[in-house]
C-alpha positions as CSV (number, residue, x, y, z in Angstrom):
1,M,0.3,-0.4,0.2
2,R,1.4,3.2,-1.1
3,L,1.2,6.2,1.6
4,N,0.0,9.9,0.3
5,P,2.8,11.7,-0.4
6,W,1.5,14.5,1.9
7,V,2.1,12.1,5.0
8,G,6.3,11.9,4.3
9,I,6.1,15.8,3.8
10,T,4.5,16.0,6.4
11,A,6.2,13.7,8.5
12,I,9.5,15.4,7.5
13,A,8.5,19.0,8.5
14,T,7.1,17.9,11.9
15,L,11.2,16.6,12.6
16,A,12.4,19.4,11.2
17,F,10.2,22.2,12.8
18,L,10.8,19.9,16.4
19,Y,15.0,19.4,15.2
20,L,16.6,22.5,13.4
21,P,16.3,24.7,16.3
22,M,18.5,22.5,18.3
23,L,20.4,22.2,15.3
24,A,20.9,25.5,15.0
25,V,21.7,25.9,18.6
26,A,24.9,23.5,18.6
27,V,26.1,25.3,15.3
28,L,26.4,28.7,17.4
29,S,27.7,27.1,20.0
30,F,31.0,26.7,17.5
31,N,30.7,30.3,16.7
32,K,33.1,32.6,17.2
33,T,30.9,35.5,17.3
34,R,29.4,36.5,21.0
35,Y,26.7,38.4,20.3
36,G,24.4,38.2,17.4
37,L,24.3,35.0,14.4
38,Q,26.8,36.2,11.9
39,W,29.1,33.3,11.3
40,S,33.0,34.8,12.2
41,G,34.7,31.4,12.2
42,F,34.9,27.6,14.3
43,T,36.2,28.0,17.9
44,W,36.3,25.7,20.6
45,D,36.3,28.2,23.0
46,W,33.0,28.3,24.6
47,Y,33.3,25.0,25.5
48,V,37.1,25.2,27.0
49,R,35.3,28.4,29.2
50,L,32.4,25.9,30.3
51,L,35.5,23.9,32.0
52,N,36.9,26.5,33.6
53,N,33.6,28.5,35.1
54,P,33.1,27.2,39.0
55,D,29.6,28.3,38.5
56,I,28.8,25.5,36.3
57,L,30.8,23.5,37.6
58,E,29.1,23.5,40.6
59,A,25.4,23.2,38.7
60,T,27.0,20.1,36.9
61,R,27.9,18.5,40.2
62,N,24.4,19.1,41.6
63,T,22.6,18.0,38.5
64,F,24.4,14.6,38.3
65,V,24.3,14.1,42.3
66,L,20.4,15.1,42.2
67,A,19.8,12.5,39.4
68,L,21.7,9.9,40.2
69,V,20.5,9.4,43.7
70,S,17.1,10.4,43.2
71,T,17.3,7.2,39.6
72,V,18.6,4.7,42.2
73,I,15.6,5.3,44.4
74,A,13.5,5.6,42.4
75,T,14.4,2.2,41.0
76,V,14.3,0.5,43.8
77,L,11.0,1.3,44.6
78,G,9.2,1.8,41.4
79,T,10.8,-2.2,40.6
80,L,8.9,-3.3,43.7
81,F,6.3,-1.6,43.0
82,A,5.8,-3.0,39.8
83,I,6.5,-6.4,41.1
84,A,3.7,-6.3,43.6
85,L,1.0,-5.0,41.4
86,E,2.2,-7.5,38.6
87,R,2.6,-10.7,40.9
88,Y,0.5,-10.5,44.4
89,P,-3.4,-11.4,43.9
90,W,-4.6,-7.8,44.8
91,P,-8.6,-7.6,44.7
92,R,-10.0,-5.7,41.6
93,R,-10.8,-2.6,43.1
94,S,-7.5,-2.5,45.1
95,Q,-5.6,-3.4,41.7
96,G,-7.8,-0.5,40.0
97,F,-6.9,1.8,42.6
98,L,-3.5,1.2,42.7
99,E,-3.5,1.5,38.9
100,N,-5.1,4.8,39.1
101,L,-2.1,6.2,41.5
102,L,0.6,4.5,39.7
103,Y,-0.6,6.9,36.5
104,L,-1.3,10.0,38.3
105,P,2.5,11.0,38.5
106,V,2.5,10.5,34.6
107,V,-0.3,12.9,33.8
108,T,-0.1,15.5,36.5
109,P,1.1,18.8,35.1
110,D,4.4,19.4,36.6
111,I,3.2,22.4,37.9
112,I,0.9,21.4,40.0
113,F,3.0,18.9,40.9
114,A,5.6,21.3,42.4
115,V,2.8,23.3,44.0
116,A,1.9,20.0,45.6
117,L,5.1,19.2,46.5
118,V,6.2,23.4,47.6
119,V,3.0,23.2,50.3
120,A,3.7,19.8,51.4
121,F,7.4,20.3,52.3
122,G,6.3,23.7,54.2
123,A,4.1,21.1,56.6
124,F,7.4,19.0,57.4
125,R,9.5,22.1,57.6
126,M,7.0,22.6,61.0
127,V,8.6,19.2,62.2
128,S,12.2,18.9,61.3
129,S,14.3,21.6,59.5
130,L,16.1,18.4,57.3
131,F,12.6,19.7,54.5
132,E,14.4,23.4,53.8
133,P,14.7,23.9,50.2
134,G,17.8,22.0,48.9
135,L,19.3,19.1,47.6
136,F,17.2,17.0,49.8
137,T,14.3,18.3,48.7
138,M,14.9,18.3,45.2
139,I,16.0,14.6,45.5
140,L,12.4,13.7,47.0
141,G,10.6,15.4,44.7
142,H,12.3,14.1,41.6
143,V,11.7,10.3,43.2
144,T,7.9,11.5,43.3
145,F,7.5,10.8,39.3
146,Q,10.5,8.6,38.7
147,I,9.0,6.2,40.4
148,A,6.2,6.0,38.2
149,F,8.0,5.6,34.9
150,V,10.4,2.9,36.3
151,A,7.0,1.3,37.7
152,L,5.5,1.2,34.0
153,T,8.9,0.0,32.3
154,V,9.5,-2.7,34.6
155,R,6.0,-3.8,34.6
156,S,5.7,-4.1,31.0
157,R,8.5,-6.5,31.3
158,L,6.9,-7.9,33.5
159,K,3.8,-8.5,31.6
160,S,5.8,-10.1,28.9
161,L,7.8,-12.9,30.7
162,G,3.8,-14.1,32.3
163,H,3.9,-16.4,35.3
164,D,4.7,-20.1,33.7
165,L,8.3,-19.0,35.4
166,D,6.7,-18.7,38.8
167,E,4.6,-22.0,38.7
168,A,7.8,-23.9,37.3
169,A,9.9,-22.3,40.1
170,R,7.2,-23.5,42.8
171,D,7.0,-27.1,41.0
172,L,10.9,-27.3,41.5
173,Y,10.6,-26.3,45.1
174,A,12.3,-23.1,44.6
175,S,11.9,-20.7,47.7
176,Y,10.3,-17.2,46.7
177,G,13.5,-15.2,47.0
178,Y,15.5,-17.9,45.4
179,F,13.7,-17.3,42.3
180,V,13.4,-13.8,42.9
181,R,17.4,-13.1,42.9
182,H,18.1,-16.2,40.9
183,V,15.0,-16.3,37.7
184,L,13.7,-12.8,37.7
185,L,15.3,-10.2,38.5
186,P,18.0,-11.6,35.4
187,L,15.4,-11.8,33.4
188,L,14.1,-8.0,34.7
189,T,17.2,-6.6,35.0
190,P,16.9,-5.4,30.8
191,G,13.5,-3.5,31.9
192,I,15.1,-2.3,34.9
193,V,18.1,-0.6,33.2
194,A,15.6,1.0,30.8
195,G,13.7,2.6,33.5
196,A,16.6,3.7,35.5
197,M,17.8,5.4,32.1
198,L,14.5,6.7,31.5
199,A,13.8,8.1,35.2
200,F,18.1,9.9,35.3
201,T,16.6,11.4,31.8
202,L,13.7,12.9,33.3
203,S,15.9,14.1,36.4
204,L,18.9,15.5,33.9
205,D,16.2,17.7,32.4
206,D,13.7,18.7,34.2
207,F,13.1,22.2,35.4
208,V,9.6,23.1,37.1
209,I,9.8,20.4,40.7
210,S,13.6,21.6,40.4
211,F,12.4,25.2,40.5
212,F,9.7,24.8,43.2
213,T,12.2,22.5,45.2
214,S,15.6,24.0,45.2
215,G,17.2,26.3,47.6
216,P,20.2,29.2,47.4
217,T,23.1,26.3,47.1
218,S,21.7,23.6,45.1
219,Q,21.3,25.1,41.6
220,T,21.1,23.0,38.8
221,L,22.4,22.8,35.0
222,P,18.2,23.8,34.0
223,L,18.1,26.3,36.4
224,L,21.7,27.9,35.3
225,I,20.6,27.9,32.0
226,Y,17.2,30.0,32.8
227,A,18.8,32.3,35.1
228,S,21.5,33.2,32.3
229,V,19.3,32.8,29.6
230,R,17.0,36.0,31.5
231,R,20.6,38.5,31.1
232,G,21.2,37.6,27.6
233,V,21.9,34.2,25.3
234,T,25.6,33.5,25.4
235,P,27.3,31.6,23.3
236,E,28.7,29.2,26.4
237,I,24.5,29.0,27.0
238,H,24.7,27.1,23.9
239,A,27.3,25.3,24.7
240,L,26.0,23.8,27.6
241,S,23.0,23.3,25.6
242,T,24.0,21.1,23.4
243,L,26.2,19.2,26.0
244,I,23.1,18.3,28.1
245,F,20.8,17.4,24.7
246,L,23.6,15.1,23.6
247,I,23.6,13.5,26.6
248,T,20.1,12.9,26.9
249,V,20.1,11.8,23.3
250,L,22.6,8.9,24.4
251,L,20.4,8.2,27.5
252,V,17.0,7.7,25.3
253,L,18.6,5.8,22.8
254,A,20.1,3.1,25.4
255,S,17.0,3.0,26.9
256,E,15.0,2.6,24.2
257,R,17.1,-0.2,22.7
258,L,16.7,-2.1,25.9
259,T,13.6,-1.8,25.7
260,R,13.6,-3.5,22.5
261,R,15.9,-6.1,23.5
């Protein structure tokens, strides 16, 4: 069956609309001109300046600490949630309720989620100063939405495995702990890694929740870019945006490849 040529044209135009601006940013990051769009030659200077900028280095450290810690926590909790939801014989109403809870962070707008976290942390600060805005509250905020994405990825892997393995393990007198350690988790590893990469990517790119839960000493790269853009876009910002985009693309491609396998 031949497709209408306008379908292909529309698809190409859509991809161009999505990625040509990012390509323009990448090209400008190698431009010698500091201001304006006129091309005056190729240079690596803006990337070198990134490596010598203490504010950017600190924001990079905060970004990766936030992404790594929140991803580890969300991966463990999300995997346990997926196993419990898929393998435990919940009543139908309880199953539906838990599934709705699982999808809620995915469909809830970030701004609403961020405001809810600010209110919750404000209440918790009445009990403990640990919930003052900073890296700790940012980690908690990221974990709350990362769990859902990890659980959905791992649960899709669980559905493809079916229940035959559980029954076969019981027939062979394997304890449930042995089955989980030596059979279930190894088979779930591609889904767990894919979910972790997806969670890491979401944390790396997040701005709204980070903006509402951050403190004066916990600035991340998205927050730094936002503050810098308000003062004017510079080639250093183009270079930083290009690096973040490349890292995100690589993580998404790796996640998609693992999910497909």
